[in-house]
C-alpha positions in Angstrom: 57.8 116.6 -79.5 60.6 114.1 -78.8 59.4 112.1 -75.9 56.1 111.1 -77.4 52.5 111.5 -76.2 51.9 110.8 -72.5 50.3 107.4 -72.5 46.8 107.4 -71.1 45.8 104.6 -68.8 44.4 101.5 -70.5 40.6 101.5 -70.3 40.5 97.8 -71.2 42.8 94.9 -70.2 42.1 91.2 -70.2 43.5 87.8 -71.3 42.2 86.3 -74.5 42.4 82.5 -75.2 43.9 81.9 -78.7 44.2 78.1 -78.7 46.9 75.5 -78.0 46.7 76.4 -74.3 47.8 80.0 -74.9 46.2 83.2 -73.6 47.4 86.6 -74.7 47.2 89.8 -72.6 45.5 92.6 -74.5 45.0 96.3 -73.7 43.2 99.2 -75.2 43.8 102.9 -74.5 43.2 106.3 -76.1 39.9 107.2 -77.7 37.4 104.3 -77.9 35.9 105.9 -81.0 39.3 106.8 -82.5 41.1 105.3 -85.5 42.1 101.7 -84.6 45.8 100.9 -84.4 47.5 97.8 -83.2 51.1 98.2 -82.1 53.4 95.1 -82.2 56.2 94.8 -79.7 59.7 93.5 -80.4 61.7 90.5 -79.5 60.2 88.0 -80.2 59.7 87.6 -76.5 59.5 91.2 -75.5 56.3 92.7 -74.1 53.9 95.5 -74.6 53.8 98.5 -72.2 52.8 102.2 -72.0 55.9 103.2 -74.1 54.3 101.6 -77.2 51.5 104.1 -76.9 53.7 107.2 -77.2 53.7 107.3 -81.0 49.9 107.9 -81.3 47.7 110.8 -80.2 45.3 109.3 -77.6 42.6 111.7 -78.7 42.7 110.6 -82.3 43.6 106.9 -82.0 42.1 103.8 -80.4 45.4 102.1 -79.4 45.5 98.3 -79.1 48.5 96.5 -77.7 49.1 92.8 -76.6 51.7 90.5 -75.3 52.6 87.9 -77.9 52.6 84.2 -76.9 54.9 83.3 -74.0 55.9 86.8 -73.0 54.8 89.7 -70.8 51.6 88.8 -69.1 50.6 86.2 -71.6 50.5 82.5 -70.5 52.1 80.0 -70.3 55.2 82.1 -69.6 58.3 81.7 -71.8 56.6 78.8 -73.6 57.8 77.9 -77.1 55.1 75.3 -77.7 52.8 76.3 -80.6 54.8 79.5 -80.8 55.7 80.4 -84.4 55.3 83.4 -86.7 52.2 81.8 -88.2 50.7 81.2 -84.7 51.2 84.9 -83.9 49.6 86.0 -87.2 46.6 83.8 -86.4 46.4 85.5 -83.0 46.3 88.9 -84.7 43.3 87.8 -86.8 41.6 86.4 -83.7 42.1 89.7 -81.9 40.9 91.8 -84.9 37.7 89.7 -85.2 37.2 89.8 -81.4 37.3 93.6 -81.5 35.0 93.6 -84.5 37.4 95.7 -86.7 37.3 95.5 -90.5 40.8 97.1 -90.8 43.4 98.7 -88.6 46.6 100.6 -88.8 49.5 98.1 -88.0 52.6 99.5 -86.4 55.7 97.4 -85.5 59.3 98.0 -84.5 62.2 95.6 -84.7 60.7 92.1 -84.5 57.3 93.9 -84.6 58.2 95.1 -88.1 58.9 91.5 -89.1 55.5 90.4 -87.8 53.7 93.4 -89.3 55.2 92.7 -92.7 54.3 89.0 -92.5 50.8 90.0 -91.5 50.6 92.4 -94.5 51.7 89.7 -96.8 49.0 87.3 -95.6 46.2 89.9 -94.9 46.7 93.0 -96.9 43.0 93.8 -97.0 43.0 94.2 -93.2 45.5 97.0 -93.1 44.7 100.7 -93.4 48.4 101.8 -93.1 51.6 100.1 -92.2 54.1 102.0 -90.1 57.5 100.2 -89.4 60.7 101.1 -87.6 64.0 99.4 -86.9 63.4 97.0 -89.8 64.2 93.3 -89.2 63.6 90.9 -92.1 64.3 87.7 -90.2 67.3 86.7 -92.4 70.3 84.6 -91.5 72.6 87.6 -92.3 70.9 89.8 -89.8 71.0 87.2 -87.1 74.6 86.5 -87.8 75.5 90.2 -87.7 74.1 90.6 -84.2 74.9 87.2 -82.6 78.1 86.1 -84.3 80.1 88.8 -86.1 79.3 92.4 -87.0 77.9 94.4 -84.0 80.6 92.6 -82.0 83.2 94.9 -83.7 81.3 98.0 -82.5 80.7 96.9 -79.0 83.6 94.4 -78.3 83.5 94.8 -74.5 79.7 94.1 -74.4 80.1 91.2 -76.9 82.9 89.7 -74.7 80.3 89.5 -71.9 77.9 87.9 -74.2 80.4 85.2 -75.1 81.5 84.6 -71.5 79.0 81.8 -70.6 80.0 79.8 -73.7 83.3 77.7 -73.9 85.7 79.0 -76.5 85.4 75.7 -78.4 81.7 76.4 -79.0 82.0 80.1 -79.8 82.1 79.6 -83.6 78.3 79.0 -83.4 77.0 81.1 -80.5 73.4 80.7 -81.5 73.6 76.9 -81.3 75.6 77.1 -78.0 73.0 79.4 -76.4 70.1 77.2 -77.6 71.6 74.2 -75.9 71.8 76.0 -72.6 68.6 78.0 -72.7 66.7 74.8 -73.3 68.9 72.6 -71.2 68.3 71.0 -67.8 70.6 73.2 -65.7 68.5 76.1 -64.3 71.6 78.0 -63.2 73.2 77.9 -66.7 69.8 78.7 -68.2 69.4 81.9 -66.2 73.0 83.0 -66.6 72.7 82.6 -70.4 69.3 84.3 -70.5 70.7 87.3 -68.7 73.9 87.5 -70.8 71.8 87.2 -74.0 69.4 90.0 -72.9 72.2 92.2 -71.5 73.9 92.1 -74.9 70.7 93.2 -76.6 70.1 96.0 -74.1 73.7 97.3 -74.5 73.4 97.7 -78.3 69.9 99.1 -78.6 70.6 102.8 -78.7 73.2 105.1 -80.1 74.3 105.9 -76.5 74.0 102.8 -74.2 71.4 103.2 -71.4 72.5 101.5 -68.1 68.9 101.6 -66.8 67.6 99.7 -69.9 70.4 97.1 -69.6 69.5 96.5 -66.0 65.8 96.1 -66.9 66.7 93.6 -69.7 68.6 91.4 -67.3 65.9 91.0 -64.7 65.1 87.2 -64.5 61.6 87.3 -66.0 62.4 89.7 -68.8 65.6 87.9 -69.7 64.1 84.4 -69.6 61.2 85.1 -72.0 63.3 87.3 -74.3 66.3 84.9 -74.6 64.3 81.7 -74.9 61.8 82.9 -77.4 64.3 84.9 -79.5 66.7 81.9 -79.7 63.8 79.6 -80.6 62.8 81.8 -83.5 66.2 82.6 -84.7 67.4 79.0 -84.8 64.3 78.3 -87.0 64.8 81.1 -89.5 61.8 82.9 -87.9 59.7 80.0 -89.5 59.8 81.5 -92.9 59.8 79.2 -95.9 63.1 80.4 -97.2 65.9 82.8 -96.1 64.8 86.3 -97.2 61.2 85.2 -97.8 59.7 88.5 -96.8 61.6 90.4 -99.6 60.1 88.0 -102.2 56.6 88.8 -101.1 56.5 92.6 -101.3 54.0 92.8 -104.2 51.4 92.1 -101.5 52.1 95.6 -100.0 51.4 97.5 -103.1 48.4 99.8 -102.5 49.0 99.8 -98.7 49.9 103.3 -97.5 53.1 103.0 -95.4 56.2 104.5 -93.9 59.6 103.2 -92.8 61.6 104.8 -90.0 65.2 103.6 -89.3 68.1 104.9 -87.3 71.3 105.4 -89.4 73.5 103.8 -86.7 71.2 100.9 -85.8 73.6 98.2 -84.5 70.8 95.6 -83.9 69.2 95.6 -87.3 71.5 97.5 -89.7 70.2 100.2 -92.1 70.6 97.8 -95.1 67.4 96.0 -94.2 65.4 99.3 -94.3 67.1 100.1 -97.7 66.2 96.7 -99.2 62.6 97.1 -98.0 62.3 100.6 -99.4 63.6 99.4 -102.7 61.0 96.7 -102.9 58.2 98.8 -101.6 58.6 102.1 -103.4 55.2 103.4 -102.4 56.3 103.7 -98.8 57.9 106.8 -97.3 61.4 106.4 -95.7 62.7 108.4 -92.8 66.4 107.9 -91.9 67.2 109.3 -88.5 70.9 110.3 -88.6 71.4 110.5 -84.9 69.8 107.3 -83.7 70.3 103.6 -83.3 67.6 101.0 -82.8 65.5 102.0 -79.8 62.1 103.5 -80.4 62.6 105.7 -77.3 65.5 107.6 -79.0 64.2 111.2 -79.6 64.7 111.3 -83.3 63.0 107.9 -83.8 60.0 109.0 -81.6 59.7 112.3 -83.5 59.7 110.6 -86.9 57.1 108.1 -85.8 54.8 110.7 -84.4 55.0 112.7 -87.6 54.0 109.6 -89.6 51.1 108.6 -87.4 49.8 112.2 -87.3 49.9 112.3 -91.0 47.8 109.1 -91.2 45.4 110.0 -88.5 42.8 111.6 -90.8 42.8 108.9 -93.5 39.8 106.7 -93.4 40.1 103.6 -91.2 
């Protein structure tokens, strides 16, 4: 099965206050009595949707998704106030307690893998299994690869479009130049930069670029939340104490059943991140998909994720 399970309609959806003026949108679908799983979306600044449910059998799993602070249907929209990695981890614990769950399977892709790993470091006792794809460790090297020099050599025409809103004199630090405009006072420049930022990400996500995805990414709402929140996190080192902090904390994962799925030709978060994680977490399985990039919707990624979640479905919650 390469396209995933057909996502069943959500049987619960509501906003949940989490403090500091934020409300997050949460949904539940699948089997109310099934094994609980929370699926963490990417970005930061992306959103949840039916596609996040495709990795889990709705007859066997109780599937929980939510829009992280500032994005999707959560409010206030595109806000970076009280929006850090640690705030999002606190939201996860508020959500788990609200649902009265002792433990749950935690699944994350891209930025979702970063958040899942940080949650596992802080709350290992709350995780039944950890399933990660498109590994992003929140390091300076990964951010520089995608937003300065690296992926630019594979997609030079798309990267030229990304650079276009920034004067040549400022292109030696594109992250800083984008930050100045995304949080500046000119709404026209702000939107133009948000769309260029998001278009670049959409262009590089999969092994074969998807024009429909690129168009979706540059819609004003999607682009604004994604670009502002990603840029906010990436200029702050994802709020980790040191560069590469996650890799120094992997002892916390020992004893947690887990699996890593990564596309060999991932241009957004290169394979090296998954390799380093697998070396530091030898108990986890590793599936390298040789004909895939970064996107969870790529057939090989979807198939590998389904195989993992099916294998974990019968383990005790």
